[in-house]
mmCIF file of the N, C-alpha and C atoms, coordinates in Angstrom:
data_MODEL
# 
_entry.id   MODEL 
# 
loop_
_atom_site.group_PDB 
_atom_site.id 
_atom_site.type_symbol 
_atom_site.label_atom_id 
_atom_site.label_alt_id 
_atom_site.label_comp_id 
_atom_site.label_asym_id 
_atom_site.label_entity_id 
_atom_site.label_seq_id 
_atom_site.pdbx_PDB_ins_code 
_atom_site.Cartn_x 
_atom_site.Cartn_y 
_atom_site.Cartn_z 
_atom_site.occupancy 
_atom_site.B_iso_or_equiv 
_atom_site.pdbx_formal_charge 
_atom_site.auth_seq_id 
_atom_site.auth_comp_id 
_atom_site.auth_asym_id 
_atom_site.auth_atom_id 
_atom_site.pdbx_PDB_model_num 
ATOM 1   N N  . MET A 1 1  ? 7.370   -6.643  -15.795 1.00 0.00 ? 1  MET A N  1 
ATOM 2   C CA . MET A 1 1  ? 6.396   -6.316  -14.779 1.00 0.00 ? 1  MET A CA 1 
ATOM 3   C C  . MET A 1 1  ? 7.077   -6.331  -13.413 1.00 0.00 ? 1  MET A C  1 
ATOM 4   N N  . LYS A 1 2  ? 6.776   -5.323  -12.618 1.00 0.00 ? 2  LYS A N  1 
ATOM 5   C CA . LYS A 1 2  ? 7.300   -5.266  -11.263 1.00 0.00 ? 2  LYS A CA 1 
ATOM 6   C C  . LYS A 1 2  ? 6.609   -6.338  -10.420 1.00 0.00 ? 2  LYS A C  1 
ATOM 7   N N  . PRO A 1 3  ? 7.317   -6.908  -9.461  1.00 0.00 ? 3  PRO A N  1 
ATOM 8   C CA . PRO A 1 3  ? 6.699   -7.957  -8.628  1.00 0.00 ? 3  PRO A CA 1 
ATOM 9   C C  . PRO A 1 3  ? 5.405   -7.498  -7.954  1.00 0.00 ? 3  PRO A C  1 
ATOM 10  N N  . GLU A 1 4  ? 5.366   -6.250  -7.491  1.00 0.00 ? 4  GLU A N  1 
ATOM 11  C CA . GLU A 1 4  ? 4.172   -5.774  -6.792  1.00 0.00 ? 4  GLU A CA 1 
ATOM 12  C C  . GLU A 1 4  ? 2.968   -5.625  -7.727  1.00 0.00 ? 4  GLU A C  1 
ATOM 13  N N  . ASP A 1 5  ? 3.226   -5.536  -9.036  1.00 0.00 ? 5  ASP A N  1 
ATOM 14  C CA . ASP A 1 5  ? 2.133   -5.397  -9.996  1.00 0.00 ? 5  ASP A CA 1 
ATOM 15  C C  . ASP A 1 5  ? 1.393   -6.707  -10.231 1.00 0.00 ? 5  ASP A C  1 
ATOM 16  N N  . ARG A 1 6  ? 1.945   -7.804  -9.775  1.00 0.00 ? 6  ARG A N  1 
ATOM 17  C CA . ARG A 1 6  ? 1.302   -9.116  -9.975  1.00 0.00 ? 6  ARG A CA 1 
ATOM 18  C C  . ARG A 1 6  ? 0.131   -9.337  -9.028  1.00 0.00 ? 6  ARG A C  1 
ATOM 19  N N  . TYR A 1 7  ? 0.037   -8.543  -7.962  1.00 0.00 ? 7  TYR A N  1 
ATOM 20  C CA . TYR A 1 7  ? -0.960  -8.764  -6.929  1.00 0.00 ? 7  TYR A CA 1 
ATOM 21  C C  . TYR A 1 7  ? -2.197  -7.887  -7.129  1.00 0.00 ? 7  TYR A C  1 
ATOM 22  N N  . LEU A 1 8  ? -3.357  -8.517  -6.999  1.00 0.00 ? 8  LEU A N  1 
ATOM 23  C CA . LEU A 1 8  ? -4.617  -7.791  -7.100  1.00 0.00 ? 8  LEU A CA 1 
ATOM 24  C C  . LEU A 1 8  ? -4.754  -6.861  -5.896  1.00 0.00 ? 8  LEU A C  1 
ATOM 25  N N  . LYS A 1 9  ? -5.063  -5.618  -6.189  1.00 0.00 ? 9  LYS A N  1 
ATOM 26  C CA . LYS A 1 9  ? -5.289  -4.615  -5.159  1.00 0.00 ? 9  LYS A CA 1 
ATOM 27  C C  . LYS A 1 9  ? -6.657  -3.999  -5.442  1.00 0.00 ? 9  LYS A C  1 
ATOM 28  N N  . PHE A 1 10 ? -7.466  -3.842  -4.402  1.00 0.00 ? 10 PHE A N  1 
ATOM 29  C CA . PHE A 1 10 ? -8.749  -3.190  -4.630  1.00 0.00 ? 10 PHE A CA 1 
ATOM 30  C C  . PHE A 1 10 ? -9.177  -2.403  -3.403  1.00 0.00 ? 10 PHE A C  1 
ATOM 31  N N  . VAL A 1 11 ? -10.073 -1.457  -3.654  1.00 0.00 ? 11 VAL A N  1 
ATOM 32  C CA . VAL A 1 11 ? -10.585 -0.568  -2.620  1.00 0.00 ? 11 VAL A CA 1 
ATOM 33  C C  . VAL A 1 11 ? -12.107 -0.635  -2.680  1.00 0.00 ? 11 VAL A C  1 
ATOM 34  N N  . ARG A 1 12 ? -12.725 -0.670  -1.504  1.00 0.00 ? 12 ARG A N  1 
ATOM 35  C CA . ARG A 1 12 ? -14.187 -0.619  -1.478  1.00 0.00 ? 12 ARG A CA 1 
ATOM 36  C C  . ARG A 1 12 ? -14.643 0.168   -0.255  1.00 0.00 ? 12 ARG A C  1 
ATOM 37  N N  . TRP A 1 13 ? -15.869 0.670   -0.344  1.00 0.00 ? 13 TRP A N  1 
ATOM 38  C CA . TRP A 1 13 ? -16.441 1.437   0.750   1.00 0.00 ? 13 TRP A CA 1 
ATOM 39  C C  . TRP A 1 13 ? -16.878 0.487   1.862   1.00 0.00 ? 13 TRP A C  1 
ATOM 40  N N  . SER A 1 14 ? -16.660 0.891   3.104   1.00 0.00 ? 14 SER A N  1 
ATOM 41  C CA . SER A 1 14 ? -17.095 0.122   4.271   1.00 0.00 ? 14 SER A CA 1 
ATOM 42  C C  . SER A 1 14 ? -18.048 0.980   5.096   1.00 0.00 ? 14 SER A C  1 
ATOM 43  N N  . ASP A 1 15 ? -19.307 0.553   5.157   1.00 0.00 ? 15 ASP A N  1 
ATOM 44  C CA . ASP A 1 15 ? -20.261 1.260   6.014   1.00 0.00 ? 15 ASP A CA 1 
ATOM 45  C C  . ASP A 1 15 ? -19.841 1.154   7.475   1.00 0.00 ? 15 ASP A C  1 
ATOM 46  N N  . GLU A 1 16 ? -19.304 0.012   7.848   1.00 0.00 ? 16 GLU A N  1 
ATOM 47  C CA . GLU A 1 16 ? -18.876 -0.213  9.229   1.00 0.00 ? 16 GLU A CA 1 
ATOM 48  C C  . GLU A 1 16 ? -17.793 0.776   9.651   1.00 0.00 ? 16 GLU A C  1 
ATOM 49  N N  . ASP A 1 17 ? -16.838 1.040   8.754   1.00 0.00 ? 17 ASP A N  1 
ATOM 50  C CA . ASP A 1 17 ? -15.732 1.950   9.056   1.00 0.00 ? 17 ASP A CA 1 
ATOM 51  C C  . ASP A 1 17 ? -16.008 3.388   8.623   1.00 0.00 ? 17 ASP A C  1 
ATOM 52  N N  . SER A 1 18 ? -17.056 3.584   7.835   1.00 0.00 ? 18 SER A N  1 
ATOM 53  C CA . SER A 1 18 ? -17.368 4.900   7.256   1.00 0.00 ? 18 SER A CA 1 
ATOM 54  C C  . SER A 1 18 ? -16.152 5.460   6.523   1.00 0.00 ? 18 SER A C  1 
ATOM 55  N N  . ALA A 1 19 ? -15.505 4.578   5.766   1.00 0.00 ? 19 ALA A N  1 
ATOM 56  C CA . ALA A 1 19 ? -14.310 4.967   5.008   1.00 0.00 ? 19 ALA A CA 1 
ATOM 57  C C  . ALA A 1 19 ? -14.083 3.939   3.906   1.00 0.00 ? 19 ALA A C  1 
ATOM 58  N N  . TYR A 1 20 ? -13.209 4.295   2.975   1.00 0.00 ? 20 TYR A N  1 
ATOM 59  C CA . TYR A 1 20 ? -12.766 3.336   1.972   1.00 0.00 ? 20 TYR A CA 1 
ATOM 60  C C  . TYR A 1 20 ? -11.681 2.464   2.596   1.00 0.00 ? 20 TYR A C  1 
ATOM 61  N N  . VAL A 1 21 ? -11.682 1.185   2.241   1.00 0.00 ? 21 VAL A N  1 
ATOM 62  C CA . VAL A 1 21 ? -10.710 0.240   2.798   1.00 0.00 ? 21 VAL A CA 1 
ATOM 63  C C  . VAL A 1 21 ? -9.971  -0.427  1.646   1.00 0.00 ? 21 VAL A C  1 
ATOM 64  N N  . GLY A 1 22 ? -8.644  -0.534  1.767   1.00 0.00 ? 22 GLY A N  1 
ATOM 65  C CA . GLY A 1 22 ? -7.804  -1.152  0.739   1.00 0.00 ? 22 GLY A CA 1 
ATOM 66  C C  . GLY A 1 22 ? -7.454  -2.587  1.091   1.00 0.00 ? 22 GLY A C  1 
ATOM 67  N N  . TYR A 1 23 ? -7.495  -3.452  0.061   1.00 0.00 ? 23 TYR A N  1 
ATOM 68  C CA . TYR A 1 23 ? -7.237  -4.881  0.236   1.00 0.00 ? 23 TYR A CA 1 
ATOM 69  C C  . TYR A 1 23 ? -6.215  -5.380  -0.784  1.00 0.00 ? 23 TYR A C  1 
ATOM 70  N N  . CYS A 1 24 ? -5.417  -6.345  -0.363  1.00 0.00 ? 24 CYS A N  1 
ATOM 71  C CA . CYS A 1 24 ? -4.542  -7.108  -1.248  1.00 0.00 ? 24 CYS A CA 1 
ATOM 72  C C  . CYS A 1 24 ? -4.498  -8.517  -0.660  1.00 0.00 ? 24 CYS A C  1 
ATOM 73  N N  . PRO A 1 25 ? -5.478  -9.361  -1.026  1.00 0.00 ? 25 PRO A N  1 
ATOM 74  C CA . PRO A 1 25 ? -5.657  -10.654 -0.365  1.00 0.00 ? 25 PRO A CA 1 
ATOM 75  C C  . PRO A 1 25 ? -4.455  -11.588 -0.401  1.00 0.00 ? 25 PRO A C  1 
ATOM 76  N N  . ASP A 1 26 ? -3.659  -11.547 -1.441  1.00 0.00 ? 26 ASP A N  1 
ATOM 77  C CA . ASP A 1 26 ? -2.531  -12.476 -1.531  1.00 0.00 ? 26 ASP A CA 1 
ATOM 78  C C  . ASP A 1 26 ? -1.392  -12.116 -0.585  1.00 0.00 ? 26 ASP A C  1 
ATOM 79  N N  . LEU A 1 27 ? -1.224  -10.830 -0.290  1.00 0.00 ? 27 LEU A N  1 
ATOM 80  C CA . LEU A 1 27 ? -0.162  -10.405 0.633   1.00 0.00 ? 27 LEU A CA 1 
ATOM 81  C C  . LEU A 1 27 ? -0.680  -10.199 2.052   1.00 0.00 ? 27 LEU A C  1 
ATOM 82  N N  . PHE A 1 28 ? -1.936  -9.785  2.174   1.00 0.00 ? 28 PHE A N  1 
ATOM 83  C CA . PHE A 1 28 ? -2.534  -9.479  3.476   1.00 0.00 ? 28 PHE A CA 1 
ATOM 84  C C  . PHE A 1 28 ? -3.877  -10.206 3.586   1.00 0.00 ? 28 PHE A C  1 
ATOM 85  N N  . PRO A 1 29 ? -3.862  -11.515 3.817   1.00 0.00 ? 29 PRO A N  1 
ATOM 86  C CA . PRO A 1 29 ? -5.102  -12.298 3.789   1.00 0.00 ? 29 PRO A CA 1 
ATOM 87  C C  . PRO A 1 29 ? -6.050  -12.016 4.946   1.00 0.00 ? 29 PRO A C  1 
ATOM 88  N N  . TRP A 1 30 ? -5.624  -11.289 5.950   1.00 0.00 ? 30 TRP A N  1 
ATOM 89  C CA . TRP A 1 30 ? -6.459  -11.039 7.127   1.00 0.00 ? 30 TRP A CA 1 
ATOM 90  C C  . TRP A 1 30 ? -7.491  -9.952  6.894   1.00 0.00 ? 30 TRP A C  1 
ATOM 91  N N  . GLY A 1 31 ? -7.436  -9.232  5.776   1.00 0.00 ? 31 GLY A N  1 
ATOM 92  C CA . GLY A 1 31 ? -8.460  -8.227  5.486   1.00 0.00 ? 31 GLY A CA 1 
ATOM 93  C C  . GLY A 1 31 ? -7.872  -6.904  5.059   1.00 0.00 ? 31 GLY A C  1 
ATOM 94  N N  . GLY A 1 32 ? -8.647  -5.867  5.276   1.00 0.00 ? 32 GLY A N  1 
ATOM 95  C CA . GLY A 1 32 ? -8.232  -4.528  4.854   1.00 0.00 ? 32 GLY A CA 1 
ATOM 96  C C  . GLY A 1 32 ? -7.004  -4.055  5.600   1.00 0.00 ? 32 GLY A C  1 
ATOM 97  N N  . VAL A 1 33 ? -6.141  -3.339  4.883   1.00 0.00 ? 33 VAL A N  1 
ATOM 98  C CA . VAL A 1 33 ? -4.880  -2.910  5.486   1.00 0.00 ? 33 VAL A CA 1 
ATOM 99  C C  . VAL A 1 33 ? -4.714  -1.398  5.545   1.00 0.00 ? 33 VAL A C  1 
ATOM 100 N N  . CYS A 1 34 ? -5.632  -0.657  4.926   1.00 0.00 ? 34 CYS A N  1 
ATOM 101 C CA . CYS A 1 34 ? -5.547  0.794   5.020   1.00 0.00 ? 34 CYS A CA 1 
ATOM 102 C C  . CYS A 1 34 ? -6.930  1.394   4.809   1.00 0.00 ? 34 CYS A C  1 
ATOM 103 N N  . HIS A 1 35 ? -7.096  2.613   5.304   1.00 0.00 ? 35 HIS A N  1 
ATOM 104 C CA . HIS A 1 35 ? -8.364  3.329   5.193   1.00 0.00 ? 35 HIS A CA 1 
ATOM 105 C C  . HIS A 1 35 ? -8.100  4.713   4.616   1.00 0.00 ? 35 HIS A C  1 
ATOM 106 N N  . GLY A 1 36 ? -9.126  5.280   4.011   1.00 0.00 ? 36 GLY A N  1 
ATOM 107 C CA . GLY A 1 36 ? -8.999  6.629   3.493   1.00 0.00 ? 36 GLY A CA 1 
ATOM 108 C C  . GLY A 1 36 ? -10.351 7.252   3.234   1.00 0.00 ? 36 GLY A C  1 
ATOM 109 N N  . ALA A 1 37 ? -10.340 8.566   3.053   1.00 0.00 ? 37 ALA A N  1 
ATOM 110 C CA . ALA A 1 37 ? -11.573 9.310   2.803   1.00 0.00 ? 37 ALA A CA 1 
ATOM 111 C C  . ALA A 1 37 ? -12.033 9.188   1.356   1.00 0.00 ? 37 ALA A C  1 
ATOM 112 N N  . THR A 1 38 ? -11.086 8.930   0.444   1.00 0.00 ? 38 THR A N  1 
ATOM 113 C CA . THR A 1 38 ? -11.438 8.784   -0.971  1.00 0.00 ? 38 THR A CA 1 
ATOM 114 C C  . THR A 1 38 ? -10.848 7.485   -1.508  1.00 0.00 ? 38 THR A C  1 
ATOM 115 N N  . GLU A 1 39 ? -11.432 7.017   -2.611  1.00 0.00 ? 39 GLU A N  1 
ATOM 116 C CA . GLU A 1 39 ? -10.905 5.807   -3.257  1.00 0.00 ? 39 GLU A CA 1 
ATOM 117 C C  . GLU A 1 39 ? -9.460  6.015   -3.696  1.00 0.00 ? 39 GLU A C  1 
ATOM 118 N N  . GLU A 1 40 ? -9.213  7.178   -4.273  1.00 0.00 ? 40 GLU A N  1 
ATOM 119 C CA . GLU A 1 40 ? -7.887  7.464   -4.821  1.00 0.00 ? 40 GLU A CA 1 
ATOM 120 C C  . GLU A 1 40 ? -6.821  7.483   -3.732  1.00 0.00 ? 40 GLU A C  1 
ATOM 121 N N  . ALA A 1 41 ? -7.106  8.171   -2.624  1.00 0.00 ? 41 ALA A N  1 
ATOM 122 C CA . ALA A 1 41 ? -6.133  8.257   -1.534  1.00 0.00 ? 41 ALA A CA 1 
ATOM 123 C C  . ALA A 1 41 ? -5.887  6.877   -0.923  1.00 0.00 ? 41 ALA A C  1 
ATOM 124 N N  . THR A 1 42 ? -6.944  6.095   -0.790  1.00 0.00 ? 42 THR A N  1 
ATOM 125 C CA . THR A 1 42 ? -6.814  4.755   -0.220  1.00 0.00 ? 42 THR A CA 1 
ATOM 126 C C  . THR A 1 42 ? -5.996  3.858   -1.139  1.00 0.00 ? 42 THR A C  1 
ATOM 127 N N  . TYR A 1 43 ? -6.231  3.955   -2.442  1.00 0.00 ? 43 TYR A N  1 
ATOM 128 C CA . TYR A 1 43 ? -5.467  3.130   -3.386  1.00 0.00 ? 43 TYR A CA 1 
ATOM 129 C C  . TYR A 1 43 ? -3.989  3.513   -3.377  1.00 0.00 ? 43 TYR A C  1 
ATOM 130 N N  . ARG A 1 44 ? -3.688  4.808   -3.258  1.00 0.00 ? 44 ARG A N  1 
ATOM 131 C CA . ARG A 1 44 ? -2.285  5.239   -3.164  1.00 0.00 ? 44 ARG A CA 1 
ATOM 132 C C  . ARG A 1 44 ? -1.619  4.628   -1.932  1.00 0.00 ? 44 ARG A C  1 
ATOM 133 N N  . LYS A 1 45 ? -2.313  4.669   -0.785  1.00 0.00 ? 45 LYS A N  1 
ATOM 134 C CA . LYS A 1 45 ? -1.769  4.058   0.438   1.00 0.00 ? 45 LYS A CA 1 
ATOM 135 C C  . LYS A 1 45 ? -1.546  2.560   0.245   1.00 0.00 ? 45 LYS A C  1 
ATOM 136 N N  . LEU A 1 46 ? -2.519  1.912   -0.376  1.00 0.00 ? 46 LEU A N  1 
ATOM 137 C CA . LEU A 1 46 ? -2.429  0.474   -0.597  1.00 0.00 ? 46 LEU A CA 1 
ATOM 138 C C  . LEU A 1 46 ? -1.243  0.126   -1.484  1.00 0.00 ? 46 LEU A C  1 
ATOM 139 N N  . ARG A 1 47 ? -1.032  0.879   -2.559  1.00 0.00 ? 47 ARG A N  1 
ATOM 140 C CA . ARG A 1 47 ? 0.107   0.625   -3.439  1.00 0.00 ? 47 ARG A CA 1 
ATOM 141 C C  . ARG A 1 47 ? 1.420   0.734   -2.677  1.00 0.00 ? 47 ARG A C  1 
ATOM 142 N N  . ILE A 1 48 ? 1.526   1.716   -1.805  1.00 0.00 ? 48 ILE A N  1 
ATOM 143 C CA . ILE A 1 48 ? 2.742   1.887   -1.009  1.00 0.00 ? 48 ILE A CA 1 
ATOM 144 C C  . ILE A 1 48 ? 2.945   0.698   -0.085  1.00 0.00 ? 48 ILE A C  1 
ATOM 145 N N  . LEU A 1 49 ? 1.870   0.251   0.590   1.00 0.00 ? 49 LEU A N  1 
ATOM 146 C CA . LEU A 1 49 ? 1.985   -0.894  1.493   1.00 0.00 ? 49 LEU A CA 1 
ATOM 147 C C  . LEU A 1 49 ? 2.391   -2.163  0.759   1.00 0.00 ? 49 LEU A C  1 
ATOM 148 N N  . VAL A 1 50 ? 1.829   -2.384  -0.417  1.00 0.00 ? 50 VAL A N  1 
ATOM 149 C CA . VAL A 1 50 ? 2.180   -3.568  -1.208  1.00 0.00 ? 50 VAL A CA 1 
ATOM 150 C C  . VAL A 1 50 ? 3.641   -3.495  -1.635  1.00 0.00 ? 50 VAL A C  1 
ATOM 151 N N  . ARG A 1 51 ? 4.061   -2.337  -2.126  1.00 0.00 ? 51 ARG A N  1 
ATOM 152 C CA . ARG A 1 51 ? 5.447   -2.159  -2.556  1.00 0.00 ? 51 ARG A CA 1 
ATOM 153 C C  . ARG A 1 51 ? 6.403   -2.410  -1.388  1.00 0.00 ? 51 ARG A C  1 
ATOM 154 N N  . GLU A 1 52 ? 6.076   -1.867  -0.213  1.00 0.00 ? 52 GLU A N  1 
ATOM 155 C CA . GLU A 1 52 ? 6.938   -2.050  0.959   1.00 0.00 ? 52 GLU A CA 1 
ATOM 156 C C  . GLU A 1 52 ? 6.981   -3.514  1.405   1.00 0.00 ? 52 GLU A C  1 
ATOM 157 N N  . GLU A 1 53 ? 5.847   -4.195  1.366   1.00 0.00 ? 53 GLU A N  1 
ATOM 158 C CA . GLU A 1 53 ? 5.816   -5.612  1.769   1.00 0.00 ? 53 GLU A CA 1 
ATOM 159 C C  . GLU A 1 53 ? 6.656   -6.460  0.824   1.00 0.00 ? 53 GLU A C  1 
ATOM 160 N N  . VAL A 1 54 ? 6.531   -6.231  -0.467  1.00 0.00 ? 54 VAL A N  1 
ATOM 161 C CA . VAL A 1 54 ? 7.319   -6.987  -1.453  1.00 0.00 ? 54 VAL A CA 1 
ATOM 162 C C  . VAL A 1 54 ? 8.813   -6.710  -1.248  1.00 0.00 ? 54 VAL A C  1 
ATOM 163 N N  . ALA A 1 55 ? 9.169   -5.449  -1.015  1.00 0.00 ? 55 ALA A N  1 
ATOM 164 C CA . ALA A 1 55 ? 10.572  -5.095  -0.794  1.00 0.00 ? 55 ALA A CA 1 
ATOM 165 C C  . ALA A 1 55 ? 11.106  -5.749  0.477   1.00 0.00 ? 55 ALA A C  1 
ATOM 166 N N  . GLN A 1 56 ? 10.310  -5.748  1.532   1.00 0.00 ? 56 GLN A N  1 
ATOM 167 C CA . GLN A 1 56 ? 10.747  -6.350  2.799   1.00 0.00 ? 56 GLN A CA 1 
ATOM 168 C C  . GLN A 1 56 ? 10.946  -7.857  2.653   1.00 0.00 ? 56 GLN A C  1 
ATOM 169 N N  . LEU A 1 57 ? 10.010  -8.523  2.005   1.00 0.00 ? 57 LEU A N  1 
ATOM 170 C CA . LEU A 1 57 ? 10.160  -9.961  1.798   1.00 0.00 ? 57 LEU A CA 1 
ATOM 171 C C  . LEU A 1 57 ? 11.394  -10.266 0.943   1.00 0.00 ? 57 LEU A C  1 
ATOM 172 N N  . SER A 1 58 ? 11.634  -9.441  -0.048  1.00 0.00 ? 58 SER A N  1 
ATOM 173 C CA . SER A 1 58 ? 12.803  -9.633  -0.916  1.00 0.00 ? 58 SER A CA 1 
ATOM 174 C C  . SER A 1 58 ? 14.099  -9.421  -0.146  1.00 0.00 ? 58 SER A C  1 
ATOM 175 N N  . ARG A 1 59 ? 14.138  -8.384  0.706   1.00 0.00 ? 59 ARG A N  1 
ATOM 176 C CA . ARG A 1 59 ? 15.344  -8.131  1.519   1.00 0.00 ? 59 ARG A CA 1 
ATOM 177 C C  . ARG A 1 59 ? 15.640  -9.306  2.445   1.00 0.00 ? 59 ARG A C  1 
ATOM 178 N N  . LYS A 1 60 ? 14.582  -9.923  2.966   1.00 0.00 ? 60 LYS A N  1 
ATOM 179 C CA . LYS A 1 60 ? 14.747  -11.066 3.867   1.00 0.00 ? 60 LYS A CA 1 
ATOM 180 C C  . LYS A 1 60 ? 14.980  -12.366 3.092   1.00 0.00 ? 60 LYS A C  1 
ATOM 181 N N  . ARG A 1 61 ? 14.993  -12.248 1.764   1.00 0.00 ? 61 ARG A N  1 
ATOM 182 C CA . ARG A 1 61 ? 15.169  -13.401 0.878   1.00 0.00 ? 61 ARG A CA 1 
ATOM 183 C C  . ARG A 1 61 ? 14.087  -14.463 1.092   1.00 0.00 ? 61 ARG A C  1 
ATOM 184 N N  . GLN A 1 62 ? 12.885  -14.000 1.386   1.00 0.00 ? 62 GLN A N  1 
ATOM 185 C CA . GLN A 1 62 ? 11.746  -14.899 1.534   1.00 0.00 ? 62 GLN A CA 1 
ATOM 186 C C  . GLN A 1 62 ? 11.007  -14.974 0.199   1.00 0.00 ? 62 GLN A C  1 
ATOM 187 N N  . LEU A 1 63 ? 10.406  -16.099 -0.048  1.00 0.00 ? 63 LEU A N  1 
ATOM 188 C CA . LEU A 1 63 ? 9.629   -16.252 -1.276  1.00 0.00 ? 63 LEU A CA 1 
ATOM 189 C C  . LEU A 1 63 ? 8.382   -15.392 -1.213  1.00 0.00 ? 63 LEU A C  1 
ATOM 190 N N  . LEU A 1 64 ? 8.077   -14.756 -2.323  1.00 0.00 ? 64 LEU A N  1 
ATOM 191 C CA . LEU A 1 64 ? 6.836   -13.993 -2.399  1.00 0.00 ? 64 LEU A CA 1 
ATOM 192 C C  . LEU A 1 64 ? 5.670   -14.957 -2.535  1.00 0.00 ? 64 LEU A C  1 
ATOM 193 N N  . PRO A 1 65 ? 4.538   -14.656 -1.899  1.00 0.00 ? 65 PRO A N  1 
ATOM 194 C CA . PRO A 1 65 ? 3.379   -15.528 -2.051  1.00 0.00 ? 65 PRO A CA 1 
ATOM 195 C C  . PRO A 1 65 ? 2.927   -15.568 -3.514  1.00 0.00 ? 65 PRO A C  1 
ATOM 196 N N  . ALA A 1 66 ? 2.412   -16.704 -3.914  1.00 0.00 ? 66 ALA A N  1 
ATOM 197 C CA . ALA A 1 66 ? 1.893   -16.822 -5.279  1.00 0.00 ? 66 ALA A CA 1 
ATOM 198 C C  . ALA A 1 66 ? 0.668   -15.924 -5.421  1.00 0.00 ? 66 ALA A C  1 
ATOM 199 N N  . PRO A 1 67 ? 0.603   -15.145 -6.480  1.00 0.00 ? 67 PRO A N  1 
ATOM 200 C CA . PRO A 1 67 ? -0.583  -14.305 -6.703  1.00 0.00 ? 67 PRO A CA 1 
ATOM 201 C C  . PRO A 1 67 ? -1.736  -15.157 -7.231  1.00 0.00 ? 67 PRO A C  1 
ATOM 202 N N  . ASN A 1 68 ? -2.641  -15.538 -6.346  1.00 0.00 ? 68 ASN A N  1 
ATOM 203 C CA . ASN A 1 68 ? -3.741  -16.424 -6.717  1.00 0.00 ? 68 ASN A CA 1 
ATOM 204 C C  . ASN A 1 68 ? -5.060  -15.706 -6.948  1.00 0.00 ? 68 ASN A C  1 
ATOM 205 N N  . THR A 1 69 ? -5.240  -14.559 -6.306  1.00 0.00 ? 69 THR A N  1 
ATOM 206 C CA . THR A 1 69 ? -6.506  -13.845 -6.428  1.00 0.00 ? 69 THR A CA 1 
ATOM 207 C C  . THR A 1 69 ? -6.564  -13.134 -7.770  1.00 0.00 ? 69 THR A C  1 
ATOM 208 N N  . ARG A 1 70 ? -7.649  -13.324 -8.461  1.00 0.00 ? 70 ARG A N  1 
ATOM 209 C CA . ARG A 1 70 ? -7.828  -12.705 -9.779  1.00 0.00 ? 70 ARG A CA 1 
ATOM 210 C C  . ARG A 1 70 ? -9.127  -11.927 -9.811  1.00 0.00 ? 70 ARG A C  1 
ATOM 211 N N  . ALA A 1 71 ? -9.107  -10.852 -10.527 1.00 0.00 ? 71 ALA A N  1 
ATOM 212 C CA . ALA A 1 71 ? -10.345 -10.084 -10.720 1.00 0.00 ? 71 ALA A CA 1 
ATOM 213 C C  . ALA A 1 71 ? -11.297 -10.905 -11.580 1.00 0.00 ? 71 ALA A C  1 
ATOM 214 N N  . MET A 1 72 ? -12.590 -10.760 -11.319 1.00 0.00 ? 72 MET A N  1 
ATOM 215 C CA . MET A 1 72 ? -13.570 -11.487 -12.100 1.00 0.00 ? 72 MET A CA 1 
ATOM 216 C C  . MET A 1 72 ? -13.654 -10.852 -13.485 1.00 0.00 ? 72 MET A C  1 
ATOM 217 N N  . ARG A 1 73 ? -13.476 -11.646 -14.514 1.00 0.00 ? 73 ARG A N  1 
ATOM 218 C CA . ARG A 1 73 ? -13.507 -11.134 -15.876 1.00 0.00 ? 73 ARG A CA 1 
ATOM 219 C C  . ARG A 1 73 ? -14.856 -11.316 -16.546 1.00 0.00 ? 73 ARG A C  1 
ATOM 220 N N  . ASP A 1 74 ? -15.472 -12.449 -16.305 1.00 0.00 ? 74 ASP A N  1 
ATOM 221 C CA . ASP A 1 74 ? -16.736 -12.747 -16.977 1.00 0.00 ? 74 ASP A CA 1 
ATOM 222 C C  . ASP A 1 74 ? -17.794 -13.117 -15.954 1.00 0.00 ? 74 ASP A C  1 
ATOM 223 N N  . ALA A 1 75 ? -18.860 -12.408 -15.975 1.00 0.00 ? 75 ALA A N  1 
ATOM 224 C CA . ALA A 1 75 ? -19.987 -12.738 -15.091 1.00 0.00 ? 75 ALA A CA 1 
ATOM 225 C C  . ALA A 1 75 ? -20.959 -13.612 -15.894 1.00 0.00 ? 75 ALA A C  1 
ATOM 226 N N  . VAL A 1 76 ? -21.443 -14.622 -15.255 1.00 0.00 ? 76 VAL A N  1 
ATOM 227 C CA . VAL A 1 76 ? -22.415 -15.500 -15.897 1.00 0.00 ? 76 VAL A CA 1 
ATOM 228 C C  . VAL A 1 76 ? -23.778 -15.199 -15.293 1.00 0.00 ? 76 VAL A C  1 
ATOM 229 N N  . LEU A 1 77 ? -24.673 -14.697 -16.111 1.00 0.00 ? 77 LEU A N  1 
ATOM 230 C CA . LEU A 1 77 ? -26.000 -14.388 -15.642 1.00 0.00 ? 77 LEU A CA 1 
ATOM 231 C C  . LEU A 1 77 ? -26.870 -15.629 -15.732 1.00 0.00 ? 77 LEU A C  1 
ATOM 232 N N  . VAL A 1 78 ? -27.600 -15.896 -14.663 1.00 0.00 ? 78 VAL A N  1 
ATOM 233 C CA . VAL A 1 78 ? -28.485 -17.074 -14.659 1.00 0.00 ? 78 VAL A CA 1 
ATOM 234 C C  . VAL A 1 78 ? -29.917 -16.649 -14.555 1.00 0.00 ? 78 VAL A C  1 
# 
C-alpha cells in the first residue's frame, strides 16, 4: 500500500461555498483543502494534494502523521 492510501479522503457538498470541498483530516486538520464543481474533479485534486504532502514530508524526512480517521463502517440505529 502506498503511504498516501492510508489516509481517509472524502468530498462533500458545501452550501456555504456552493461547491464540493475535499478533506483529509489526518494530513490537513484545519478543514477543506480544495474545491471543485463536481465530486470527481474535487477528489482528483484532493488525491494530488495528499500525494504531494506525503512526498514533501518524506523528502524532509519528517514522520508522517498517524492515520487515525476512519470511515464509519457500522451505524447503530437507536
